[in-house]
C-alpha positions as CSV (number, residue, x, y, z in Angstrom):
1,M,-3.1,-47.2,26.6
2,D,-5.5,-45.2,24.3
3,L,-5.2,-41.4,24.3
4,N,-7.9,-39.3,23.5
5,L,-6.6,-36.5,21.0
6,T,-9.8,-34.5,20.3
7,L,-10.8,-31.5,22.3
8,S,-14.0,-31.4,24.3
9,P,-16.2,-28.6,23.3
10,A,-15.6,-26.8,26.5
11,D,-11.9,-27.3,25.9
12,K,-12.1,-26.1,22.4
13,L,-14.4,-23.1,23.7
14,A,-11.6,-22.4,26.3
15,N,-8.8,-22.5,23.8
16,D,-10.5,-20.3,21.2
17,L,-11.0,-17.7,23.9
18,A,-7.4,-17.9,25.1
19,V,-6.2,-17.2,21.5
20,D,-8.4,-14.4,21.0
21,A,-7.5,-12.8,24.2
22,Y,-3.7,-13.4,23.2
23,N,-4.4,-11.7,19.8
24,K,-6.1,-8.9,21.3
25,Q,-3.3,-8.3,23.9
26,L,-0.8,-8.8,21.1
27,N,-2.5,-6.4,18.6
28,Y,-2.7,-3.7,21.6
29,E,1.0,-4.3,22.4
30,I,1.9,-3.8,18.6
31,Y,-0.3,-0.9,17.4
32,G,-1.4,0.4,20.8
33,E,-4.8,1.8,21.4
34,G,-4.7,4.6,18.4
35,R,-4.8,1.9,15.8
36,K,-7.7,2.3,13.2
37,P,-9.0,-0.6,11.6
38,S,-8.2,-0.8,7.8
39,Q,-10.4,-2.0,4.9
40,Q,-7.5,-3.7,3.1
41,L,-4.8,-6.1,3.9
42,D,-1.4,-5.7,2.8
43,K,1.5,-8.2,2.5
44,D,2.7,-7.7,5.7
45,D,-1.0,-8.3,7.2
46,F,-1.2,-11.4,5.1
47,L,2.1,-12.6,6.4
48,K,1.0,-12.0,10.0
49,L,-2.1,-13.9,9.3
50,L,-0.2,-17.2,8.0
51,I,2.2,-17.1,10.8
52,T,-0.6,-16.8,13.5
53,Q,-2.5,-19.4,11.6
54,L,0.7,-21.8,11.7
55,S,1.5,-21.1,15.2
56,H,-1.9,-21.6,16.6
57,Q,-2.8,-24.7,14.7
58,D,-4.3,-27.9,16.4
59,P,-1.1,-30.3,16.5
60,T,-3.6,-33.2,16.2
61,N,-4.9,-31.8,13.0
62,P,-2.1,-29.6,11.3
63,M,-2.6,-27.7,8.2
64,D,-2.8,-29.7,5.0
65,N,0.3,-29.4,2.7
66,T,-1.9,-28.4,-0.3
67,Q,-3.5,-25.5,1.6
68,F,0.0,-24.4,2.9
69,I,1.4,-24.5,-0.6
70,G,-1.7,-22.4,-1.8
71,Q,-1.6,-19.9,0.8
72,M,2.2,-19.4,0.1
73,A,1.4,-19.1,-3.6
74,Q,-0.9,-16.3,-2.7
75,F,1.3,-14.5,-0.6
76,S,4.0,-14.8,-3.5
77,S,1.3,-13.3,-6.0
78,L,0.4,-10.5,-3.3
79,E,4.1,-9.4,-3.2
80,Q,4.7,-9.2,-6.8
81,M,1.6,-7.1,-7.2
82,Y,2.8,-4.8,-4.6
83,N,6.2,-4.5,-6.2
84,M,4.8,-4.0,-9.6
85,S,2.4,-1.3,-7.9
86,N,5.5,0.4,-6.6
87,G,7.4,0.2,-9.7
88,F,4.4,1.7,-11.7
89,N,4.2,4.4,-9.2
90,K,7.9,5.4,-9.5
91,L,7.6,5.3,-13.3
92,A,4.8,7.6,-13.1
93,A,6.3,10.2,-11.0
94,L,9.3,9.9,-13.2
95,M,7.6,10.7,-16.2
96,N,5.6,13.7,-14.5
97,N,9.0,15.0,-13.6
98,S,10.3,14.6,-17.3
99,D,7.2,16.2,-18.5
100,A,8.0,19.2,-16.1
101,A,11.4,19.6,-17.1
102,G,10.2,19.4,-20.8
103,T,8.4,22.6,-20.4
104,L,11.7,24.7,-18.8
105,G,12.2,27.7,-21.0
106,R,9.0,27.2,-23.1
107,S,5.8,29.4,-23.3
108,V,2.8,27.9,-21.8
109,E,-1.0,28.5,-21.1
110,I,-2.2,27.4,-17.7
111,E,-5.8,27.2,-16.7
112,N,-6.1,28.7,-13.2
113,G,-9.7,28.3,-12.3
114,E,-11.8,30.8,-14.5
115,T,-8.5,32.6,-15.9
116,T,-5.6,31.7,-18.0
117,V,-2.3,32.4,-17.2
118,S,0.4,32.8,-19.8
119,G,4.0,32.9,-19.6
120,V,7.5,31.3,-19.6
121,V,8.3,28.3,-17.5
122,D,11.4,29.4,-15.6
123,G,11.6,26.6,-13.0
124,F,9.9,23.5,-11.9
125,T,9.9,21.1,-8.7
126,R,10.2,17.5,-8.7
127,G,8.2,15.1,-7.0
128,E,5.1,13.0,-6.6
129,N,3.1,16.0,-8.1
130,P,5.8,18.5,-9.7
131,Q,4.8,22.0,-10.5
132,V,6.1,24.6,-12.8
133,R,6.9,28.4,-12.1
134,V,5.4,30.8,-14.4
135,N,5.6,34.5,-13.7
136,G,7.0,34.0,-10.3
137,E,4.0,31.5,-9.4
138,F,3.8,27.6,-8.9
139,Y,1.4,25.8,-10.6
140,S,0.7,22.1,-11.0
141,I,1.7,20.4,-14.1
142,E,-1.7,19.0,-14.6
143,K,-3.2,22.6,-15.1
144,I,-1.0,23.3,-18.2
145,K,-3.4,23.4,-21.3
146,A,-0.7,24.1,-23.9
147,V,3.1,24.5,-24.6
148,Y,4.7,26.5,-27.3
149,D,8.2,26.8,-28.7
150,N,9.5,30.4,-28.1
Protein backbone atom coordinates (compact mmCIF):
# COMPACT_ATOMS: atom_id res chain seq x y z
CA MET A 1 0.00 0.00 0.00
CA ASP A 2 1.49 3.31 -1.12
CA LEU A 3 0.42 6.47 0.71
CA ASN A 4 0.53 9.81 -1.03
CA LEU A 5 1.58 12.34 1.64
CA THR A 6 1.77 15.45 -0.54
CA LEU A 7 -1.13 17.86 -0.83
CA SER A 8 -2.61 18.69 -4.17
CA PRO A 9 -2.59 22.39 -5.11
CA ALA A 10 -6.34 22.57 -4.47
CA ASP A 11 -5.97 20.92 -1.04
CA LYS A 12 -3.04 23.21 -0.16
CA LEU A 13 -5.07 26.28 -1.13
CA ALA A 14 -8.06 25.06 0.91
CA ASN A 15 -5.75 24.42 3.88
CA ASP A 16 -4.13 27.89 3.59
CA LEU A 17 -7.55 29.56 3.40
CA ALA A 18 -8.77 27.62 6.46
CA VAL A 19 -5.66 28.60 8.46
CA ASP A 20 -6.02 32.24 7.41
CA ALA A 21 -9.72 32.30 8.39
CA TYR A 22 -8.88 30.65 11.73
CA ASN A 23 -6.14 33.19 12.45
CA LYS A 24 -8.45 36.10 11.62
CA GLN A 25 -11.16 34.69 13.89
CA LEU A 26 -8.63 34.09 16.68
CA ASN A 27 -7.29 37.63 16.26
CA TYR A 28 -10.83 39.03 16.49
CA GLU A 29 -11.59 36.99 19.63
CA ILE A 30 -8.37 38.05 21.36
CA TYR A 31 -8.19 41.70 20.37
CA GLY A 32 -11.71 42.62 19.28
CA GLU A 33 -12.68 45.03 16.54
CA GLY A 34 -10.83 48.04 17.97
CA ARG A 35 -7.33 46.59 17.65
CA LYS A 36 -4.98 48.88 15.78
CA PRO A 37 -2.17 47.27 13.79
CA SER A 38 1.31 47.98 15.13
CA GLN A 39 4.50 48.46 13.17
CA GLN A 40 6.57 46.81 15.91
CA LEU A 41 6.61 43.28 17.21
CA ASP A 42 7.23 42.61 20.87
CA LYS A 43 8.26 39.39 22.56
CA ASP A 44 4.63 38.27 22.99
CA ASP A 45 3.97 38.69 19.26
CA PHE A 46 7.13 36.73 18.45
CA LEU A 47 6.08 33.88 20.75
CA LYS A 48 2.55 33.83 19.27
CA LEU A 49 4.01 33.60 15.77
CA LEU A 50 6.29 30.75 16.78
CA ILE A 51 3.46 28.82 18.47
CA THR A 52 1.18 29.37 15.48
CA GLN A 53 3.92 28.21 13.14
CA LEU A 54 4.49 25.05 15.20
CA SER A 55 0.81 24.24 15.59
CA HIS A 56 0.03 24.70 11.87
CA GLN A 57 3.09 23.08 10.35
CA ASP A 58 2.69 20.33 7.79
CA PRO A 59 3.02 17.02 9.69
CA THR A 60 4.60 15.42 6.63
CA ASN A 61 7.28 18.13 6.50
CA PRO A 62 7.93 19.39 10.05
CA MET A 63 10.16 22.33 10.88
CA ASP A 64 13.86 21.62 10.75
CA ASN A 65 15.48 21.36 14.23
CA THR A 66 18.17 23.91 13.36
CA GLN A 67 15.49 26.34 12.20
CA PHE A 68 13.56 25.85 15.45
CA ILE A 69 16.69 26.31 17.58
CA GLY A 70 17.54 29.47 15.63
CA GLN A 71 14.09 30.91 16.27
CA MET A 72 14.30 30.04 19.97
CA ALA A 73 17.70 31.77 20.14
CA GLN A 74 16.18 34.85 18.48
CA PHE A 75 13.34 34.79 21.03
CA SER A 76 15.81 34.51 23.90
CA SER A 77 17.83 37.45 22.54
CA LEU A 78 14.67 39.50 22.09
CA GLU A 79 13.59 38.80 25.66
CA GLN A 80 17.00 39.76 27.04
CA MET A 81 16.96 43.04 25.08
CA TYR A 82 13.47 43.75 26.39
CA ASN A 83 14.60 43.10 29.97
CA MET A 84 17.68 45.31 29.50
CA SER A 85 15.52 48.11 28.09
CA ASN A 86 13.20 47.91 31.10
CA GLY A 87 16.21 47.98 33.42
CA PHE A 88 17.65 51.04 31.69
CA ASN A 89 14.28 52.82 31.89
CA LYS A 90 14.10 52.11 35.63
CA LEU A 91 17.68 53.31 36.10
CA ALA A 92 16.98 56.53 34.17
CA ALA A 93 13.86 57.20 36.28
CA LEU A 94 15.84 56.58 39.47
CA MET A 95 18.57 58.98 38.34
CA ASN A 96 15.99 61.66 37.46
CA ASN A 97 14.38 61.25 40.88
CA SER A 98 17.80 61.53 42.51
CA ASP A 99 18.53 64.71 40.54
CA ALA A 100 15.23 66.21 41.70
CA ALA A 101 15.95 65.26 45.32
CA GLY A 102 19.42 66.80 45.03
CA THR A 103 17.92 70.22 44.30
CA LEU A 104 15.79 70.26 47.47
CA GLY A 105 16.65 73.32 49.57
CA ARG A 106 18.90 74.82 46.89
CA SER A 107 18.47 77.93 44.78
CA VAL A 108 17.74 77.27 41.11
CA GLU A 109 17.24 79.13 37.89
CA ILE A 110 14.54 77.72 35.65
CA GLU A 111 14.05 78.66 32.03
CA ASN A 112 10.30 78.95 31.55
CA GLY A 113 9.76 79.91 27.94
CA GLU A 114 10.97 83.48 27.46
CA THR A 115 11.38 84.15 31.21
CA THR A 116 13.73 82.87 33.89
CA VAL A 117 12.34 81.90 37.29
CA SER A 118 14.62 81.94 40.33
CA GLY A 119 13.93 80.57 43.77
CA VAL A 120 14.53 77.84 46.30
CA VAL A 121 13.28 74.32 45.64
CA ASP A 122 10.94 73.44 48.50
CA GLY A 123 9.47 70.23 47.09
CA PHE A 124 9.57 67.77 44.22
CA THR A 125 7.55 65.00 42.63
CA ARG A 126 8.87 61.57 41.79
CA GLY A 127 8.15 59.48 38.74
CA GLU A 128 9.14 59.15 35.13
CA ASN A 129 9.27 62.95 34.67
CA PRO A 130 10.00 64.47 38.09
CA GLN A 131 9.17 68.09 38.80
CA VAL A 132 10.50 70.58 41.33
CA ARG A 133 8.41 73.16 43.20
CA VAL A 134 9.78 76.70 43.15
CA ASN A 135 7.75 79.69 44.41
CA GLY A 136 4.68 77.45 44.71
CA GLU A 137 4.78 76.30 41.06
CA PHE A 138 5.96 72.96 39.66
CA TYR A 139 8.50 72.85 36.82
CA SER A 140 10.03 69.95 34.94
CA ILE A 141 13.52 69.13 36.17
CA GLU A 142 14.68 69.43 32.56
CA LYS A 143 13.96 73.20 32.67
CA ILE A 144 16.52 73.79 35.45
CA LYS A 145 19.46 75.70 33.98
CA ALA A 146 21.47 76.36 37.18
CA VAL A 147 21.63 75.10 40.79
CA TYR A 148 23.30 77.09 43.57
CA ASP A 149 24.11 76.40 47.21
CA ASN A 150 22.38 78.80 49.59
